[in-house]
VODRENSE-437005 format. One line per 8 residues: number of its first residue (from 1); for each residue x, y, z of C-alpha. Coordinates in steps of 0.02 Angstrom, whole numbers, padded with zeros to 5 digits, m for minus. Example, Ala and Ser with C-alpha at 12.3 -4.5 7.8 and 13.67 -1.06 7.14 Angstrom:
! VODRENSE-437005
1) 00615/m00225/00390; 00684/m00053/00357
END
This chain:
! VODRENSE-437005
1) 06601/m01491/02911; 06474/m01438/02780; 06385/m01330/02909; 06548/m01245/02958; 06590/m01210/02776; 06418/m01137/02746; 06432/m01031/02903; 06603/m00968/02849
9) 06537/m00922/02677; 06391/m00830/02757; 06509/m00732/02871; 06623/m00685/02726; 06474/m00630/02622; 06408/m00528/02768; 06577/m00445/02793; 06589/m00405/02608
17) 06416/m00327/02609; 06458/m00226/02762; 06619/m00165/02682; 06524/m00115/02526; 06390/m00028/02629; 06523/00071/02721; 06615/00121/02562; 06615/00298/02496
25) 06499/00343/02353; 06580/00471/02240; 06470/00588/02140; 06580/00610/01986; 06582/00753/01863; 06685/00747/01705; 06769/00904/01639; 06844/00909/01464
33) 06897/01032/01330; 07036/01149/01278; 07124/01297/01361; 06975/01378/01448; 06933/01210/01526; 07115/01180/01569; 07118/01358/01636; 07223/01512/01604
41) 07160/01618/01750; 07295/01669/01874; 07283/01600/02049; 07375/01756/02108; 07219/01856/02062; 07112/01764/02189; 07110/01909/02311; 06978/02017/02393
49) 06806/01943/02363; 06887/01792/02279; 07015/01750/02413; 06917/01601/02481; 06942/01511/02316; 07130/01517/02344; 07114/01392/02486; 07099/01202/02471
57) 06924/01128/02476; 06938/00959/02566; 06761/00905/02523; 06799/00898/02337; 06931/00789/02254; 07004/00808/02079; 07098/00694/01962; 07187/00785/01821
65) 07260/00739/01652; 07311/00885/01542; 07415/00888/01385; 07488/00734/01305; 07454/00777/01124; 07531/00944/01075; 07593/00989/01248; 07685/00893/01385
73) 07575/00777/01485; 07539/00834/01663; 07452/00720/01787; 07395/00747/01966; 07455/00625/02098; 07295/00526/02088; 07147/00603/02178; 07196/00766/02262
81) 07103/00898/02361; 07032/01033/02248; 07128/01198/02249; 07201/01317/02119; 07338/01248/02008; 07263/01095/01923; 07307/01149/01746; 07448/01123/01625
89) 07591/01245/01617; 07596/01364/01469; 07749/01334/01363; 07861/01186/01329; 07908/01151/01510; 07761/01066/01598; 07831/01109/01769; 07749/01037/01924
97) 07579/01056/02003; 07512/01174/02063; 07531/01270/01902; 07481/01442/01965; 07325/01442/01855; 07149/01373/01865; 06995/01336/01763; 06807/01324/01798
105) 06833/01178/01918; 06856/01299/02064; 06692/01394/02046; 06603/01232/02002; 06676/01133/02147; 06640/01265/02278; 06461/01290/02218; 06425/01104/02209
113) 06499/01073/02381; 06389/01211/02454; 06233/01137/02372; 06275/00955/02412; 06365/00960/02580; 06335/00777/02621; 06402/00709/02456; 06577/00653/02412
121) 06620/00749/02253; 06753/00697/02128; 06803/00797/01974; 06890/00703/01833; 06967/00832/01718; 07050/00800/01550; 07099/00948/01443; 07229/01021/01326
129) 07247/01197/01261; 07244/01233/01075; 07154/01074/01027; 07010/01058/00905; 06857/00947/00897; 06877/00914/00710; 07029/00802/00739; 07107/00811/00913
137) 06948/00763/01008; 06868/00666/00866; 06815/00492/00929; 06857/00419/00758; 07039/00470/00772; 07156/00343/00852; 07285/00391/00984; 07212/00564/01007
145) 07127/00654/01152; 06961/00564/01147; 07042/00396/01183; 07148/00474/01320; 06993/00552/01399; 06889/00392/01401; 07034/00288/01467; 07069/00418/01603
153) 06888/00409/01659; 06893/00219/01662; 07057/00217/01757; 06984/00336/01885; 06834/00223/01903; 06941/00067/01927; 07041/00156/02061; 06885/00201/02157
161) 06804/00030/02142; 06964/m00061/02188; 06957/00030/02354; 06780/m00035/02382; 06698/00131/02343; 06566/00180/02216; 06595/00286/02061; 06438/00367/01988
169) 06458/00487/01842; 06328/00624/01857; 06372/00740/01714; 06497/00808/01588; 06558/00988/01575; 06625/01028/01402; 06713/01190/01358; 06797/01192/01188
177) 06779/01266/01016; 06900/01411/00996; 07013/01304/00887; 06866/01260/00773; 06827/01440/00728; 06827/01464/00541; 06754/01293/00502; 06604/01294/00384
185) 06436/01316/00471; 06368/01151/00533; 06535/01061/00549; 06553/01094/00735; 06374/01038/00763; 06408/00873/00674; 06570/00843/00768; 06499/00888/00939
193) 06348/00778/00909; 06463/00632/00868; 06570/00668/01021; 06423/00671/01142; 06350/00513/01068; 06513/00419/01083; 06545/00476/01262; 06373/00416/01313
201) 06394/00251/01220; 06571/00215/01280; 06528/00252/01461; 06359/00162/01448; 06268/00319/01503; 06139/00357/01367; 06057/00496/01468; 06217/00577/01533
209) 06186/00764/01563; 06305/00867/01457; 06336/01052/01488; 06415/01149/01345; 06508/01306/01393; 06495/01445/01265; 06657/01506/01191; 06693/01691/01213
217) 06615/01794/01075; 06761/01884/00994; 06668/01912/00831; 06762/01773/00742; 06678/01619/00817; 06501/01639/00750; 06503/01463/00676; 06545/01383/00843
225) 06424/01490/00943; 06283/01452/00821; 06320/01266/00816; 06328/01253/01006; 06151/01323/01014; 06090/01202/00882; 06161/01053/00976; 06071/01091/01139
233) 05909/01114/01043; 05925/00946/00955; 06009/00828/01078; 05913/00780/01236; 05995/00811/01405; 06114/00943/01340; 06115/01123/01399; 06209/01282/01358
241) 06308/01379/01489; 06320/01556/01424; 06477/01663/01423; 06384/01830/01412; 06459/01960/01528; 06620/01865/01559; 06787/01949/01532; 06955/01890/01467
249) 07132/01924/01522; 07193/01934/01342; 07119/01987/01175; 06956/01892/01187; 06998/01710/01222; 07047/01662/01400; 06935/01705/01546; 07013/01801/01689
257) 07004/01746/01872; 06837/01826/01913; 06756/01762/01755; 06825/01586/01776; 06747/01578/01949; 06583/01643/01876; 06591/01518/01733; 06613/01375/01856
265) 06467/01438/01958; 06358/01446/01802; 06406/01266/01762; 06356/01216/01940; 06191/01310/01936; 06141/01224/01774; 06202/01053/01831; 06103/01061/01992
273) 05943/01084/01892; 05966/00916/01809; 06037/00797/01939
END
């Protein structure tokens, strides 16, 4: 009887190990920030040289949480195939996905998939337009976006691991700062340093690569632009993704379709250097 029990335990252990070995390993990239991370580029403008980005990309999955603080909360239906439309609606009515807009996840996802064709890529995106780092994303503030972001990442991880798969966070893409323009010099640096430190501590990833997307230089965001540069010079494993040469669809804030694709590609190019 004891032999049979031991044999059964061995078989169960073997089956469990085989199941784990056959599970999917997801290379996970976190995306967070305000409206340019959420995305205000029009999917309808993905024509001509950009038309391939209008199609779904089955090799990359995305899990989205946008809004929930100042705007209606919009969630994807769990992990979905990457395509345009994973952003919040503009206005009071959140509508339904796809939203008709997109952010840097498209250019990033396509570039990463091309560079890592054998990997299973998962983007976990949490964003909300019009939000600042001073308060809305401040880790010290309760019931705000930072808590929502960390819990959304953990929930995504639990979902993956419950299915017997592996969830490995490889990097964070951060694009935010327009709502902090006008703050005294050095404030954004202090707040971003605190944010990065808390993300790394709360996710138990002390060396997590963090890419910081430059805000568009409209002549009124010098404090944010300067502080972003200081942060990447002082904090290890952080890098700046420049916005030079990108264009906006409005008066100097939201990147248009071509520039959002380019921004995503710049994020991918920098991330691939540090994996």
